[in-house]
C-alpha positions in Angstrom: 113.5 -162.3 -262.4 111.4 -162.4 -259.2 110.7 -165.5 -257.1 109.1 -166.1 -253.7 109.0 -169.0 -251.3 107.2 -169.7 -248.1 109.0 -170.2 -244.7 107.9 -173.4 -243.0 107.3 -173.9 -239.2 111.0 -175.1 -238.9 112.1 -171.9 -240.6 113.1 -173.8 -243.8 112.4 -172.7 -247.3 113.0 -174.0 -250.9 115.4 -172.4 -253.3 113.3 -171.8 -256.4 114.1 -174.0 -259.4 114.9 -171.0 -261.7 117.5 -169.9 -259.1 118.9 -173.4 -258.7 119.4 -173.7 -262.4 120.8 -170.2 -263.0 123.5 -170.7 -260.2 124.0 -174.5 -260.6 122.9 -175.1 -257.0 123.2 -178.7 -255.8 122.4 -180.5 -252.5 125.1 -179.7 -249.9 126.0 -176.3 -251.3 126.1 -173.4 -248.9 123.8 -170.4 -248.8 125.5 -167.3 -247.3 123.2 -164.7 -245.7 124.7 -161.2 -245.5 122.8 -158.5 -243.6 123.0 -155.1 -245.4 121.4 -151.7 -244.8 119.0 -152.4 -247.6 118.0 -155.9 -246.5 119.7 -159.3 -247.0 122.0 -160.4 -249.7 122.2 -164.2 -250.5 125.3 -165.8 -252.1 125.9 -169.4 -253.0 129.1 -171.4 -252.4 129.8 -174.9 -253.8 130.4 -177.7 -251.4 134.0 -178.8 -251.4 134.4 -182.5 -252.2 137.4 -184.8 -251.4 138.1 -184.8 -255.2 138.5 -181.0 -255.1 141.0 -181.3 -252.2 143.0 -184.1 -253.9 143.1 -181.8 -257.0 144.9 -179.2 -254.9 147.6 -181.5 -253.8 150.3 -183.1 -256.0 151.1 -186.7 -255.5 149.4 -190.0 -255.5 145.7 -190.2 -254.5 145.0 -192.0 -251.3 141.8 -192.5 -249.5 141.1 -191.0 -246.0 141.3 -194.4 -244.3 144.7 -195.1 -245.7 145.9 -191.6 -244.7 144.7 -192.2 -241.1 146.5 -195.5 -240.9 149.7 -193.9 -242.1 149.4 -191.2 -239.4 148.7 -193.8 -236.7 151.8 -195.7 -237.8 153.8 -192.5 -237.6 154.6 -192.4 -241.4 154.9 -189.2 -243.3 152.1 -188.3 -245.6 
């Protein structure tokens, strides 16, 4: 598959729809640019959501505001 896009005046470009679909790219995901001897290699990394972070931690789910209040009160999280 070969795709091309144009660079705008602000040095922005659009990820072609075929590439977005193939790699499940969503708004907020990260494009990593790696310079190689042959040119540039692009990689895509998913944006980490608060739900992803809560999934890594055992225990009851609490929102960020409540966590901040606990810290301000000196309580353990």
